[in-house]
PAVO-101720 format. One record per residue (C-alpha): residue in three letters; x, y, z. Coordinates in steps of 0.05 Angstrom, whole numbers, padded with zeros to 5 digits, always signed. Last residue first. Example, Ala and Ser with C-alpha at 12.3 -4.5 7.8 and 13.67 -1.06 7.14 Angstrom:
% PAVO-101720
SER+00273-00021+00143ALA+00246-00090+00156
END
This chain:
% PAVO-101720
THR-03854-02864+00088ARG-03828-02795+00087GLY-03813-02790+00018TRP-03886-02741+00003ALA-03917-02719+00068LYS-03890-02635+00042ILE-03915-02659-00022ARG-03977-02688-00010LYS-03990-02619+00034VAL-03967-02569-00027ILE-04014-02602-00080ALA-04074-02593-00020VAL-04057-02524-00018SER-04058-02519-00089GLN-04124-02548-00094GLU-04140-02493-00037LEU-04111-02439-00087SER-04145-02461-00146TYR-04104-02502-00199PRO-04097-02485-00268LYS-04079-02542-00317ASN-04018-02571-00347GLU-04021-02651-00339PHE-03950-02688-00325VAL-03931-02665-00253PHE-04000-02651-00226GLN-04022-02727-00253ILE-03955-02756-00217LEU-03971-02721-00158ILE-04052-02743-00154PRO-04019-02819-00178ASP-03964-02819-00126ALA-03912-02877-00139ILE-03865-02814-00152MET-03805-02855-00171LYS-03845-02904-00212GLN-03874-02842-00246LEU-03798-02820-00263ASP-03785-02880-00290ARG-03841-02881-00337ALA-03819-02814-00360PRO-03748-02834-00378MET-03689-02798-00344ALA-03639-02757-00385ASP-03664-02700-00339PHE-03650-02739-00270GLU-03581-02761-00293GLU-03560-02686-00320ARG-03586-02653-00259THR-03551-02703-00215MET-03580-02757-00180GLY-03585-02766-00109ASN-03659-02793-00106GLN-03678-02757-00052ASN-03642-02690-00085ARG-03677-02713-00152VAL-03749-02711-00122LYS-03742-02653-00088SER-03715-02620-00146LEU-03780-02644-00175PHE-03825-02618-00126VAL-03800-02543-00130GLN-03805-02547-00200LYS-03884-02572-00192ILE-03891-02518-00141LYS-03869-02466-00188ASN-03906-02489-00246PRO-03963-02490-00201LYS-03960-02415-00186ALA-03963-02397-00119TYR-03884-02388-00118TYR-03907-02316-00157SER-03971-02294-00110TYR-03923-02300-00045ARG-03932-02232-00028ASN-03992-02220-00050ALA-04026-02290-00029ASP-04002-02278+00035GLY-04022-02338+00088PHE-04013-02380+00027GLY-03941-02398+00057TYR-03870-02385+00017TYR-03845-02430+00072ILE-03892-02488+00048ILE-03838-02524+00013SER-03799-02535+00069PHE-03734-02570+00065VAL-03681-02554+00121HIS-03615-02557+00101ARG-03557-02558+00151TRP-03522-02508+00190PRO-03487-02517+00260GLU-03520-02459+00309PRO-03496-02391+00299ASP-03452-02362+00348LYS-03488-02312+00402LYS-03470-02239+00382ARG-03456-02198+00454LEU-03383-02198+00430LEU-03400-02173+00371VAL-03448-02122+00384MET-03399-02095+00437GLU-03338-02102+00385PHE-03384-02052+00334LEU-03399-02005+00392VAL-03319-02006+00411PHE-03309-01985+00348ILE-03364-01928+00328GLY-03333-01902+00401VAL-03258-01904+00375PHE-03280-01863+00304LEU-03328-01808+00338ILE-03268-01797+00390LEU-03213-01795+00336LYS-03265-01746+00301ALA-03275-01704+00357LEU-03200-01703+00368GLY-03190-01671+00303ASP-03247-01616+00307GLY-03303-01608+00247THR-03348-01670+00238PHE-03350-01686+00314TYR-03356-01610+00334VAL-03404-01594+00279LEU-03452-01649+00289PHE-03455-01631+00365PHE-03466-01553+00353TYR-03526-01581+00301LEU-03558-01623+00360MET-03543-01569+00410ASN-03584-01517+00364TYR-03638-01567+00350SER-03651-01562+00423ASP-03644-01495+00440THR-03701-01484+00375ALA-03743-01544+00409VAL-03738-01521+00477ASN-03769-01455+00470SER-03744-01381+00490GLN-03671-01390+00461VAL-03609-01359+00494HIS-03558-01331+00445ARG-03489-01368+00444SER-03507-01401+00377GLU-03536-01341+00345ASP-03473-01318+00311PHE-03495-01268+00251ILE-03459-01278+00184VAL-03458-01221+00140MET-03443-01241+00069ALA-03418-01209+00014ASN-03390-01251-00046GLU-03403-01204-00106SER-03385-01140-00082PRO-03424-01096-00042GLN-03432-01026-00083GLY-03402-00958-00069THR-03360-00975-00127PRO-03287-00967-00095GLY-03228-00957-00146VAL-03238-00941-00225GLU-03188-00998-00248PRO-03175-01053-00196ASP-03253-01044-00179ILE-03265-01044-00102GLU-03334-01074-00079MET-03350-01054-00011LEU-03355-01108+00046ALA-03304-01091+00100GLU-03310-01013+00096ALA-03378-01015+00080ILE-03392-01058+00140VAL-03361-01020+00189ASP-03384-00953+00161LEU-03461-00991+00167ALA-03440-01003+00244TRP-03421-00926+00261LYS-03476-00898+00226ARG-03524-00933+00259ASN-03495-00913+00323ASP-03494-00852+00306ASN-03540-00824+00361VAL-03611-00787+00370PRO-03632-00792+00439MET-03688-00856+00460LYS-03747-00826+00485LYS-03775-00829+00560THR-03857-00841+00558PRO-03845-00892+00509ILE-03888-00909+00455GLU-03908-00980+00454GLY-03877-01046+00424TYR-03820-01042+00370VAL-03855-00986+00329GLY-03876-00945+00377ALA-03852-00885+00351ASN-03793-00876+00396PHE-03771-00936+00374GLY-03772-00927+00306GLU-03735-00862+00310TYR-03687-00896+00352ASP-03665-00947+00302TYR-03594-00972+00331MET-03617-00952+00406ALA-03680-00992+00412ASN-03665-01030+00359ILE-03606-01066+00396LEU-03545-01058+00360LEU-03498-01031+00422SER-03535-01078+00465GLY-03469-01124+00489ASP-03432-01063+00508ALA-03360-01056+00508VAL-03343-01055+00441PHE-03291-01089+00397HIS-03280-01098+00329ALA-03234-01150+00298ARG-03194-01135+00224GLY-03191-01165+00166LEU-03136-01124+00118GLY-03150-01094+00052LEU-03146-01028+00065GLY-03101-01014+00127CYS-03114-01031+00192SER-03042-01014+00209PRO-03001-00995+00150ILE-02988-01045+00088GLY-02919-01062+00074PRO-02905-01117+00116ALA-02973-01138+00143THR-02997-01139+00212PRO-03061-01162+00232CYS-03118-01115+00260VAL-03154-01105+00325GLU-03199-01044+00335ILE-03218-01027+00411SER-03280-00993+00436LEU-03295-00967+00504ASN-03227-00969+00534PHE-03223-00940+00607GLN-03208-00874+00636GLY-03201-00870+00714SER-03238-00903+00773ILE-03227-00970+00811ASP-03270-01005+00870PRO-03253-01051+00919THR-03247-00996+00975ASP-03259-01024+01042ALA-03246-01100+01017ASP-03184-01078+00977ILE-03163-01042+00918LYS-03111-00990+00920GLY-03106-00907+00929GLY-03174-00913+00942VAL-03254-00921+00911TRP-03322-00944+00937ILE-03376-00947+00887GLU-03432-00982+00900GLY-03479-01032+00860ASP-03450-01093+00889ASP-03423-01115+00825ASN-03348-01128+00862LEU-03312-01095+00812ASP-03354-01036+00799VAL-03319-01000+00742THR-03311-00921+00760ALA-03314-00866+00701GLU-03283-00791+00715SER-03226-00791+00670SER-03281-00798+00614SER-03291-00860+00573VAL-03243-00884+00517ALA-03261-00901+00440ARG-03219-00925+00382ILE-03166-00958+00418TYR-03117-01002+00371PRO-03093-01065+00380ASP-03042-01100+00339PHE-03044-01179+00321VAL-02987-01220+00283GLY-02963-01251+00349VAL-03027-01266+00398SER-02971-01274+00458SER-02987-01214+00511ASP-02945-01172+00537VAL-02997-01128+00565VAL-03066-01141+00546VAL-03106-01086+00522ASP-03160-01070+00572ILE-03239-01073+00551ALA-03291-01033+00593THR-03360-01051+00616PRO-03423-01029+00584SER-03499-01014+00617SER-03528-00976+00545LEU-03484-00941+00514LEU-03499-00895+00452MET-03439-00874+00405GLN-03422-00801+00382TYR-03389-00810+00318SER-03350-00759+00279ALA-03325-00777+00212ASN-03371-00748+00167TYR-03369-00768+00093GLU-03412-00722+00051ILE-03429-00767+00001VAL-03473-00720-00060GLY-03541-00730-00087ALA-03580-00685-00034ASN-03539-00717+00028TRP-03522-00786+00032HIS-03470-00809+00092GLN-03514-00863+00113LYS-03522-00888+00050CYS-03456-00904+00039LEU-03460-00977+00030GLY-03502-00973-00037SER-03517-00893-00054LYS-03550-00921-00120GLU-03617-00915-00086LEU-03603-00851-00056SER-03591-00822-00130ILE-03518-00795-00139SER-03514-00740-00173SER-03464-00705-00221ILE-03419-00763-00243ASN-03384-00761-00312PRO-03343-00703-00292ASN-03308-00751-00242VAL-03282-00700-00177ALA-03330-00707-00133ASN-03341-00782-00142LEU-03282-00794-00134ASP-03282-00762-00062GLY-03332-00786-00050TRP-03316-00857-00061LEU-03250-00839-00008SER-03299-00820+00046CYS-03338-00872+00041ILE-03279-00921+00043HIS-03262-00889+00114LYS-03187-00864+00112GLN-03130-00912+00122LEU-03105-00939+00058ILE-03118-00874+00022ASP-03085-00839+00076THR-03106-00772+00093SER-03138-00801+00159ASN-03210-00794+00175TRP-03228-00862+00180ARG-03159-00874+00225SER-03171-00836+00293HIS-03243-00822+00282THR-03269-00750+00286SER-03273-00696+00354LEU-03325-00682+00395THR-03304-00636+00463ALA-03321-00565+00433PRO-03391-00592+00424ASP-03403-00607+00495LEU-03453-00666+00497ILE-03524-00642+00531SER-03544-00647+00603GLU-03501-00588+00631ASN-03443-00588+00576MET-03421-00654+00574GLY-03353-00690+00552CYS-03323-00729+00497PRO-03260-00770+00504ASN-03204-00762+00472THR-03180-00807+00408GLN-03240-00810+00371MET-03303-00862+00374CYS-03343-00815+00423ALA-03374-00859+00475TRP-03432-00837+00513ILE-03475-00868+00562TYR-03541-00892+00585ASN-03542-00929+00649TYR-03539-00862+00688ASP-03612-00848+00667LEU-03653-00827+00608GLU-03659-00746+00597GLU-03593-00748+00631VAL-03553-00784+00581TYR-03494-00800+00610VAL-03412-00767+00609THR-03406-00781+00682ASP-03387-00855+00675TYR-03412-00921+00708LEU-03379-00977+00680ARG-03400-01053+00707ALA-03363-01108+00706GLY-03337-01158+00660LYS-03271-01123+00647PHE-03268-01157+00576SER-03194-01172+00545VAL-03157-01152+00496GLY-03094-01184+00450PHE-03130-01224+00400ALA-03138-01287+00429GLU-03167-01251+00496ALA-03221-01220+00464ILE-03245-01285+00445SER-03235-01320+00510SER-03273-01268+00544ALA-03325-01268+00509TYR-03374-01302+00560GLY-03424-01252+00585PHE-03419-01188+00619ASP-03406-01129+00569GLU-03399-01152+00489PHE-03406-01133+00419VAL-03345-01168+00382ILE-03346-01162+00305LEU-03299-01191+00260THR-03279-01173+00194GLY-03252-01231+00143GLY-03177-01211+00115ALA-03154-01290+00122ILE-03118-01258+00187VAL-03193-01248+00205PHE-03210-01316+00192ASP-03155-01351+00221ARG-03159-01320+00288MET-03244-01336+00286ALA-03226-01408+00269ALA-03176-01416+00327ILE-03222-01382+00374GLU-03266-01449+00348ASN-03218-01491+00366PRO-03196-01472+00424SER-03270-01480+00448TYR-03318-01412+00447GLY-03356-01374+00516ASP-03310-01385+00569GLU-03246-01424+00570THR-03248-01500+00553SER-03236-01565+00601PHE-03208-01623+00571GLN-03152-01600+00528ILE-03120-01646+00491VAL-03045-01617+00462SER-03045-01591+00400GLU-03008-01534+00416LEU-03070-01493+00389ASN-03116-01539+00439PHE-03142-01603+00416GLN-03205-01611+00441PRO-03243-01658+00499LEU-03310-01621+00512SER-03331-01572+00554ILE-03398-01543+00525THR-03398-01464+00512ASP-03416-01416+00559ARG-03488-01375+00543GLU-03500-01305+00534VAL-03445-01285+00477GLY-03470-01221+00473SER-03473-01198+00398ILE-03422-01232+00359VAL-03420-01222+00278PHE-03388-01240+00218THR-03360-01199+00171THR-03359-01238+00105ASN-03317-01210+00034ALA-03248-01221+00056PRO-03272-01286+00078ASP-03284-01319+00011GLU-03296-01394+00007LEU-03322-01398+00074GLU-03302-01472+00103GLU-03258-01452+00166LEU-03315-01408+00187LEU-03355-01469+00204LEU-03319-01476+00264PRO-03359-01416+00293SER-03407-01473+00322SER-03474-01483+00315VAL-03534-01428+00301LEU-03495-01391+00252SER-03543-01340+00222ARG-03550-01317+00151THR-03541-01246+00115GLU-03535-01230+00038ILE-03521-01158+00026GLY-03561-01131-00026MET-03562-01054+00015ASP-03635-01067+00038VAL-03611-01137+00063LEU-03561-01102+00104ASP-03604-01040+00122GLN-03661-01096+00145ARG-03599-01133+00193PHE-03597-01074+00229ALA-03663-01063+00243SER-03672-01138+00263LEU-03621-01132+00320ASP-03662-01149+00374ASP-03674-01113+00433TRP-03738-01070+00422ASP-03773-01135+00392ASP-03763-01158+00313ASP-03729-01224+00317TYR-03677-01253+00267ALA-03622-01214+00280SER-03624-01234+00356LEU-03603-01201+00413GLN-03659-01227+00462SER-03687-01288+00474PRO-03725-01286+00546ASN-03701-01344+00600GLY-03757-01404+00615LEU-03720-01452+00593ASN-03646-01446+00577VAL-03617-01509+00555PHE-03551-01530+00548ASN-03541-01548+00619VAL-03609-01573+00633LEU-03596-01618+00559VAL-03527-01643+00570SER-03553-01671+00639SER-03612-01699+00607ILE-03578-01733+00548LEU-03527-01765+00600ALA-03589-01792+00638ILE-03630-01813+00585LEU-03560-01853+00565LEU-03550-01885+00629ILE-03628-01904+00638TRP-03618-01939+00568PHE-03566-01980+00580ALA-03585-02002+00649PHE-03650-02019+00609GLN-03601-02064+00566THR-03568-02092+00624GLY-03632-02111+00663MET-03659-02151+00590
END
């Protein structure tokens, strides 16, 4: 009894320790594609649904990406990695057991995401100060994880909101607004190469020279509706992105990521600074020391990483890709749907209006490039492919209630113990040890002996034992007892004359019970059974 009590106490303590570290009670839920607060992503998800794209949430582990049937038509969105993963023993990429994991995701989860991109999938990672560093480093880049400040910020809001233009050179300010003279276009999407240019631009060009198409309705504009204007797809490769409290992204020099090449898509101004010690003050000098702990200069804000493929231009059409943006909140409703936010759709009408930006246009253009159907004969169709799907990673988001967080945790363990090689081995060994413990604690059975008890069937439960309460069944049991007690075989007993059987029984009431067929009440049956039980003892 004491051993069992100690076992249950230990089990409860282990489960409680996991829950305390994994479940974040009291923390607000945010950055979810399935909530509709100002800091969630419901507007982006609704746009995808309206376009006919299937959306799903992943609440367990990115290991499930390995089970996708069509990764080339799937986009995996990670918006803010708000908590670390649970450190469990796993095999790393070199098949060596690793007991501690990097921030955010396990080695096997990172490998699953790498394989997903190599197989043609699109990965989008929005991060600033969370736990996404392990993903970025697997693709040859890294998040600084420290706050970036820039002079190119939105004055009508505050310095937390800065502009980032998707172009080679940074955009600048003309007093309180973006300087049009500094605006340019996307370094790849505005290319004249059909394998490099954006697919909406290609589709628009094909429609313009098609004599059978005079105009396109908004309903049929498909994945390029963000460029639709008066029946025509007018692709615009200029993107003025609004970031909120971003960080910076570095290209890892001499990175051993193998088949991936990084391409810088957006940079800060040369006057930007990064608060490395996170004290809210900027002290910059010729070197980093205790007096000048921060840094200044031009920093990367968005990097696209693409696998290399022989004969195909880097990041060319048909390849997988990974987008890294230095702001986990880029697609929140307040900035993505700035018109709805300013109108009070996501709460009270704000006193400070969110400025016009291209966050929505850029995000939908990434989706269009990843998921548009391409007909082998006519080229892009403007519509999503048959298996088009966007998966939102909800597994690293904080939930507002213990039930949801606990469910996510259990689902995580389920995927871990069924998807990881070392976990399967641990599970098998654990089950084997458990069975061994049961066998060791099990007492040896007592020597077997037959104990005849005709009232085992019990009349206390007439419904359960009604079959055995019938007189014919009682008669069969009694005759078997007579035969066994006299050491006779079935053949000998069946061939015995009736008068010899009556002599063996030698009880007038039991003789009458055996040789006469008449109904018996429950009380009479009980009396017969008691008489049979006593028979043969004297």
